[in-house]
Backbone bond lengths (Angstrom), bond angles and torsions (degrees), N, CA, C in turn:
res aa  C-N    CA-C-N  psi(-1)  N-CA   C-N-CA  omega(-1)  CA-C   N-CA-C  phi
1 M - - - 1.448 - - 1.523 110.69 -
2 F 1.332 116.29 -47.71 1.468 121.13 -179.96 1.524 111.22 -57.78
3 Q 1.332 115.80 -40.54 1.459 121.11 -179.16 1.532 110.17 -64.32
4 K 1.349 118.26 -39.64 1.460 121.74 179.05 1.516 110.44 -65.33
5 I 1.317 117.50 -40.62 1.463 121.08 178.87 1.527 109.70 -65.85
6 S 1.318 117.39 -43.17 1.467 121.34 179.26 1.520 111.41 -61.56
7 L 1.326 116.29 -44.02 1.469 119.79 178.41 1.521 110.81 -64.97
8 A 1.342 115.79 -39.67 1.463 119.49 178.59 1.526 110.29 -64.46
9 C 1.324 118.06 -41.51 1.468 121.92 178.47 1.526 110.67 -64.37
10 L 1.321 115.78 -43.43 1.462 120.61 179.26 1.530 110.15 -61.39
11 F 1.330 115.72 -42.36 1.457 120.23 178.75 1.529 110.54 -61.88
12 L 1.341 116.89 -46.97 1.469 121.10 -179.82 1.526 111.77 -63.45
13 L 1.317 116.94 -40.80 1.465 120.31 177.20 1.530 111.01 -63.09
14 T 1.319 117.47 -41.78 1.460 121.90 179.56 1.523 110.30 -63.71
15 V 1.336 117.01 -47.45 1.465 121.00 179.41 1.527 109.78 -62.11
16 S 1.316 116.24 -43.35 1.460 120.87 179.38 1.523 111.04 -60.65
17 F 1.317 116.39 -44.50 1.467 120.91 179.89 1.521 110.80 -62.95
18 I 1.315 117.47 -44.83 1.464 121.35 -179.01 1.522 110.53 -63.09
19 N 1.327 116.79 -44.28 1.460 120.39 -177.14 1.518 113.52 -74.84
20 N 1.303 117.53 -22.19 1.461 120.58 -177.92 1.521 113.18 -110.98
21 K 1.314 116.62 18.54 1.469 117.93 -179.49 1.522 109.02 -63.06
22 P 1.311 117.15 144.55 1.458 119.53 -177.52 1.525 110.69 -64.41
23 A 1.303 115.50 142.95 1.467 120.42 177.92 1.526 109.00 -66.33
24 T 1.310 115.19 141.85 1.468 118.43 177.49 1.516 108.17 -70.54
25 K 1.311 114.69 138.51 1.459 119.48 -179.46 1.516 109.93 -74.23
26 D 1.323 115.28 139.71 1.450 121.43 178.65 1.531 108.36 -71.27
27 K 1.301 116.23 119.06 1.456 120.84 179.79 1.522 109.87 -106.64
28 T 1.351 115.74 36.25 1.454 120.44 176.69 1.526 109.83 -123.65
29 I 1.312 114.37 161.23 1.464 121.16 178.09 1.528 110.78 -72.19
30 Y 1.332 116.49 -15.30 1.465 121.12 -174.51 1.523 114.12 -66.78
31 Q 1.305 118.50 -12.79 1.464 121.93 -178.55 1.534 112.83 -75.70
32 F 1.334 117.63 -9.53 1.463 120.42 -171.27 1.525 114.12 -103.76
33 K 1.332 113.13 144.80 1.466 122.39 169.57 1.523 105.21 -126.20
34 V 1.317 116.18 133.35 1.457 121.88 -179.22 1.528 108.50 -132.74
35 K 1.307 116.64 177.30 1.466 120.18 177.99 1.523 109.92 -109.39
36 T 1.318 114.75 142.02 1.465 121.13 176.55 1.524 109.47 -79.71
37 L 1.329 115.19 173.13 1.468 119.83 176.45 1.528 111.37 -60.12
38 Q 1.333 116.61 -23.72 1.468 121.14 179.01 1.535 112.06 -89.01
39 G 1.337 117.12 1.86 1.458 121.37 177.81 1.514 114.50 84.03
40 E 1.334 117.67 9.09 1.459 121.76 179.24 1.531 109.74 -88.11
41 V 1.332 116.43 151.77 1.457 121.11 178.41 1.530 109.02 -75.14
42 F 1.331 115.03 131.66 1.462 122.32 176.11 1.518 106.50 -116.56
43 D 1.327 116.60 116.55 1.452 122.93 -177.01 1.527 108.52 -101.44
44 F 1.334 116.14 114.57 1.468 120.03 -178.84 1.522 112.20 -60.44
45 S 1.332 118.40 -22.11 1.468 119.40 179.68 1.527 111.51 -64.58
46 T 1.334 117.91 -18.37 1.466 120.82 176.60 1.525 111.55 -71.11
47 L 1.332 117.18 -9.29 1.468 121.42 -179.40 1.525 112.41 -98.25
48 K 1.327 117.69 9.26 1.470 120.20 -179.56 1.525 109.89 -53.92
49 G 1.344 114.85 133.51 1.455 120.98 179.60 1.518 114.54 87.12
50 K 1.328 117.03 -1.53 1.466 120.57 179.80 1.528 110.26 -109.04
51 K 1.322 115.52 154.87 1.461 120.59 169.59 1.521 106.80 -87.02
52 V 1.332 115.89 140.31 1.459 120.72 -174.28 1.520 109.81 -130.51
53 M 1.318 115.47 135.69 1.464 121.53 170.41 1.520 106.60 -111.26
54 I 1.327 116.02 118.34 1.459 121.33 175.28 1.515 107.11 -101.77
55 V 1.330 116.26 131.86 1.461 120.63 -176.01 1.524 109.69 -140.31
56 N 1.333 115.64 133.89 1.461 119.72 174.63 1.532 107.62 -86.31
57 T 1.311 116.58 130.81 1.462 121.83 -170.77 1.526 112.19 -118.63
58 A 1.327 115.06 164.64 1.464 122.44 175.79 1.528 108.78 -157.10
59 S 1.318 116.80 144.48 1.465 120.79 -174.90 1.523 114.28 -91.96
60 K 1.321 117.70 -10.71 1.470 120.21 -177.39 1.526 111.01 -123.09
61 C 1.314 116.32 45.17 1.457 123.09 -175.12 1.523 108.80 -121.32
62 G 1.309 116.69 152.30 1.454 120.32 175.25 1.518 112.89 -61.32
63 L 1.330 117.02 -20.91 1.462 121.32 179.64 1.533 112.68 -94.27
64 T 1.323 117.60 0.62 1.467 121.72 -178.54 1.529 113.54 -53.54
65 P 1.339 119.76 -34.62 1.472 118.46 177.16 1.531 114.08 -58.36
66 Q 1.334 118.11 -12.11 1.464 119.80 175.38 1.527 111.73 -62.59
67 Y 1.329 118.00 -19.80 1.462 120.35 175.02 1.528 110.40 -52.88
68 E 1.324 116.30 -40.43 1.462 120.92 -178.84 1.532 111.08 -60.50
69 Q 1.329 116.26 -45.25 1.467 119.94 179.69 1.528 111.96 -72.38
70 L 1.323 117.19 -34.43 1.464 119.93 175.31 1.530 109.85 -60.15
71 Q 1.328 116.09 -44.65 1.463 120.25 178.63 1.527 110.53 -65.75
72 E 1.325 116.48 -39.12 1.467 121.41 179.65 1.533 111.49 -59.15
73 I 1.339 117.06 -48.82 1.467 118.48 -178.52 1.531 111.27 -72.78
74 Y 1.317 116.92 -32.25 1.463 119.65 176.48 1.530 109.75 -62.76
75 T 1.318 116.42 -47.69 1.464 121.24 179.48 1.529 111.04 -60.54
76 K 1.319 116.12 -43.63 1.466 120.68 -176.49 1.526 112.71 -69.37
77 Y 1.330 118.01 -37.15 1.457 121.00 -170.66 1.530 115.57 -112.45
78 Q 1.309 118.96 -0.66 1.470 119.29 -176.61 1.527 112.62 -62.25
79 D 1.323 117.68 -32.50 1.462 120.21 178.26 1.524 112.66 -78.07
80 K 1.341 115.78 -5.61 1.467 121.12 178.94 1.531 110.89 -107.94
81 G 1.336 115.97 17.44 1.457 119.57 175.48 1.521 114.83 85.29
82 F 1.327 117.24 36.96 1.465 121.73 178.92 1.523 109.34 -126.34
83 V 1.333 115.97 137.43 1.467 121.37 -179.98 1.520 109.68 -135.40
84 V 1.321 115.92 138.67 1.463 122.52 170.01 1.527 106.05 -101.39
85 V 1.331 116.93 135.27 1.463 121.77 175.77 1.526 107.11 -125.59
86 G 1.328 115.93 118.95 1.457 121.15 -179.04 1.511 112.55 -98.65
87 F 1.331 114.47 138.96 1.461 122.17 175.91 1.521 108.77 -123.76
88 P 1.333 118.75 98.12 1.456 119.80 175.75 1.526 110.28 -59.41
89 S 1.334 115.06 142.46 1.456 120.25 179.27 1.524 109.27 -146.81
90 N 1.305 115.47 141.81 1.465 121.80 179.94 1.530 110.57 -105.47
91 D 1.338 116.98 23.90 1.463 122.09 -173.02 1.524 115.04 -78.44
92 F 1.305 118.23 -16.47 1.465 120.44 -176.00 1.524 110.14 -117.08
93 L 1.322 115.09 103.90 1.469 123.01 178.41 1.525 113.23 52.81
94 W 1.327 116.99 33.03 1.463 122.73 174.96 1.534 111.74 52.65
95 Q 1.337 115.61 43.97 1.463 120.49 -175.64 1.529 113.57 -89.50
96 E 1.321 116.61 4.07 1.468 120.67 172.50 1.517 109.49 -135.88
97 P 1.335 116.95 72.09 1.461 120.72 -175.89 1.530 114.59 -82.25
98 G 1.322 118.37 -10.82 1.462 121.83 -171.48 1.511 115.68 -70.23
99 T 1.332 113.69 163.66 1.462 121.84 172.37 1.527 108.18 -79.59
100 S 1.308 116.76 171.85 1.464 120.70 177.43 1.526 110.96 -56.41
101 E 1.322 117.14 -43.70 1.469 121.51 -179.64 1.528 110.78 -64.08
102 E 1.323 116.94 -43.28 1.468 120.62 179.80 1.527 111.44 -65.64
103 I 1.319 116.77 -40.40 1.466 120.71 179.53 1.530 109.89 -65.20
104 A 1.329 117.12 -46.21 1.467 121.32 179.66 1.521 110.58 -59.54
105 S 1.322 116.83 -44.90 1.462 120.97 179.52 1.527 111.19 -63.83
106 F 1.330 116.72 -46.00 1.471 121.51 179.15 1.531 110.63 -57.01
107 C 1.322 116.71 -48.22 1.475 121.51 -177.60 1.523 111.43 -63.38
108 K 1.331 116.99 -42.71 1.463 121.48 -177.77 1.526 110.96 -70.62
109 V 1.331 116.78 -49.42 1.464 121.47 -175.48 1.526 111.78 -67.57
110 N 1.325 117.67 -44.88 1.462 120.78 -173.67 1.528 114.80 -86.74
111 Y 1.344 116.99 -28.83 1.463 118.84 -173.85 1.527 114.02 -132.48
112 G 1.313 118.20 0.87 1.457 121.11 178.89 1.517 113.68 61.38
113 V 1.315 116.80 32.04 1.466 121.81 -175.37 1.534 111.17 -62.88
114 T 1.332 114.54 126.01 1.464 120.91 175.16 1.533 111.54 -120.98
115 F 1.333 117.07 -7.70 1.469 118.46 178.36 1.522 109.09 -74.45
116 P 1.338 117.43 158.24 1.462 120.78 -176.35 1.535 112.59 -61.09
117 M 1.317 115.07 128.98 1.466 122.44 176.35 1.526 107.90 -119.41
118 M 1.324 115.43 129.73 1.457 122.07 -176.91 1.529 110.91 -96.60
119 E 1.325 115.58 171.11 1.459 120.80 174.91 1.521 110.11 -62.07
120 K 1.313 115.45 154.77 1.466 121.58 178.21 1.527 109.25 -63.71
121 I 1.348 115.01 135.36 1.466 120.91 -177.76 1.529 110.01 -137.30
122 K 1.322 114.83 174.18 1.467 122.48 171.30 1.525 107.76 -93.19
123 V 1.336 116.35 132.45 1.463 120.46 179.19 1.525 111.85 -110.56
124 K 1.319 116.77 1.70 1.462 121.14 177.33 1.524 108.82 -152.06
125 G 1.329 115.15 168.97 1.462 120.54 176.81 1.517 113.71 83.22
126 S 1.322 114.73 -173.34 1.471 120.76 -173.86 1.528 113.22 -69.67
127 K 1.317 117.79 -19.10 1.472 121.12 179.90 1.530 111.95 -105.19
128 K 1.322 115.60 21.05 1.462 121.11 179.77 1.531 110.28 -55.32
129 H 1.322 115.73 134.33 1.467 122.41 179.53 1.535 110.12 -63.79
130 D 1.330 116.32 149.71 1.469 121.47 -178.70 1.529 112.84 -57.12
131 V 1.328 117.98 -36.30 1.471 120.02 177.59 1.522 109.88 -59.86
132 Y 1.323 116.53 -42.23 1.463 119.42 -179.13 1.529 112.36 -77.64
133 K 1.319 117.80 -24.40 1.470 119.08 170.39 1.527 108.07 -63.23
134 F 1.334 116.07 -44.72 1.468 120.54 177.31 1.535 110.76 -59.53
135 L 1.319 117.16 -46.78 1.461 120.85 -176.00 1.525 113.12 -67.31
136 T 1.329 118.05 -28.79 1.465 121.09 -171.94 1.530 115.05 -107.64
137 E 1.319 118.58 -4.45 1.462 120.46 -176.74 1.528 111.25 -119.45
138 K 1.329 115.71 117.10 1.469 121.75 -178.28 1.523 111.74 -54.94
139 E 1.315 117.28 -38.92 1.462 121.30 179.51 1.527 111.21 -56.45
140 K 1.330 116.78 -30.90 1.467 121.33 -178.16 1.526 112.84 -95.38
141 N 1.352 117.45 -34.20 1.466 119.79 -174.71 1.528 113.99 -100.86
142 G 1.324 117.63 -14.91 1.447 120.85 177.65 1.520 115.27 77.20
143 L 1.328 118.65 -1.38 1.464 120.71 -177.43 1.524 112.27 -110.37
144 E 1.332 116.63 -61.78 1.460 119.64 -175.32 1.518 111.89 -164.51
145 D 1.321 114.02 158.30 1.459 121.19 169.08 1.519 107.51 -84.22
146 S 1.317 116.53 143.17 1.461 120.64 175.26 1.517 107.68 -152.01
147 S 1.302 115.51 168.43 1.458 119.41 172.75 1.518 106.96 -128.07
148 V 1.321 115.53 149.26 1.454 119.72 177.67 1.519 106.40 -78.04
149 K 1.318 114.66 114.59 1.473 120.63 -174.44 1.523 112.73 -78.13
150 W 1.340 117.12 -35.32 1.468 121.38 -175.92 1.517 108.26 -169.54
151 N 1.314 116.04 179.03 1.462 121.54 174.17 1.528 109.63 -59.65
152 F 1.302 115.33 147.26 1.474 124.35 176.33 1.533 113.91 71.95
153 Q 1.335 116.85 27.50 1.466 119.39 168.51 1.519 106.62 -74.83
154 K 1.322 115.84 141.33 1.455 120.52 -174.04 1.530 111.12 -115.25
155 Y 1.326 115.34 136.16 1.456 122.28 176.43 1.521 107.22 -118.03
156 L 1.330 116.11 122.46 1.453 121.23 -177.07 1.525 109.81 -100.30
157 I 1.319 115.12 123.43 1.460 123.75 -176.84 1.531 107.73 -110.50
158 N 1.336 116.64 127.96 1.464 119.76 -177.98 1.534 111.46 -77.75
159 R 1.319 116.20 178.67 1.471 122.03 -175.83 1.536 113.09 -65.84
160 A 1.327 117.02 -15.31 1.470 121.30 176.82 1.527 111.32 -91.42
161 G 1.343 117.10 1.21 1.460 121.09 178.49 1.508 114.33 85.83
162 E 1.338 116.77 10.77 1.461 121.33 -176.94 1.530 110.81 -98.51
163 L 1.324 115.49 144.30 1.455 120.25 173.90 1.519 108.33 -63.64
164 E 1.321 116.17 128.62 1.455 120.14 -178.28 1.526 112.85 -116.36
165 K 1.336 117.41 -30.16 1.456 118.77 -174.69 1.529 110.27 -160.81
166 V 1.339 115.94 147.06 1.460 122.53 174.97 1.522 107.03 -114.00
167 I 1.329 116.02 130.11 1.465 122.16 -176.41 1.533 109.39 -116.49
168 S 1.307 115.66 133.79 1.463 123.33 -178.77 1.535 112.49 -56.85
169 P 1.334 116.63 147.23 1.463 120.14 176.84 1.535 113.26 -56.69
170 K 1.316 116.98 -35.40 1.470 119.70 -177.25 1.525 113.24 -76.94
171 T 1.321 117.36 -17.18 1.465 120.50 177.01 1.524 108.16 -73.19
172 K 1.316 115.70 124.04 1.465 120.11 -177.12 1.532 110.63 -70.79
173 P 1.323 116.42 149.38 1.462 120.28 178.48 1.530 113.22 -59.61
174 T 1.327 117.40 -23.23 1.464 121.18 -179.72 1.529 112.30 -96.45
175 D 1.316 117.40 11.33 1.466 121.60 177.93 1.534 109.26 -58.25
176 P 1.327 117.76 142.53 1.472 120.19 -179.62 1.533 114.22 -53.42
177 E 1.324 117.79 -34.72 1.469 121.11 178.53 1.534 110.34 -62.76
178 V 1.322 116.41 -42.30 1.464 121.16 -179.38 1.533 110.04 -69.40
179 I 1.315 116.27 -46.00 1.470 120.57 179.98 1.532 110.31 -61.21
180 A 1.332 117.14 -42.11 1.472 120.63 178.50 1.529 110.38 -60.50
181 W 1.330 117.02 -39.90 1.468 120.79 178.75 1.542 110.44 -65.24
182 I 1.330 116.85 -44.17 1.471 120.19 179.50 1.520 110.62 -61.42
183 E 1.323 116.73 -43.31 1.462 121.49 -174.87 1.523 113.86 -78.98
184 K 1.335 116.59 -15.76 1.476 121.52 -177.04 1.510 110.68 -66.16
């Protein structure tokens, strides 16, 4: 009798464990919805099947001219399944002090930016945006821990929505390594 009860308990525990196993955490960028500079919802799941470069931007930085190259590669490769997504941030020496309207105007007037630009966010510190928690924490992205070193750090997301590579802020968007990744 005791053996039957033990087997029955073991069976119930096994079934319970299987049915209540924790859900696997989504390790893709597709889990996020953010707001654009115009206040519209941008759902990363709409980018399924595309390669994505996420970059934190600033309008008063020595690296700001990278906007031109970001637009150049976006224009060249957007029809081949590539998207640049910009996230303005004021985290480094207050180099992005503008409002959403000012940032949008600056990007359009000075660099002809047509790639998606999101609302200004925090990319480091205790108030870091969830997208950047995903990009910088191995537990969330499945690849590696990293820190945002400066404006214009680039995060390369593969066609499955997974973080694949982190590129230094000083590396230009048109660097052969970046172009090879886009074309691969």
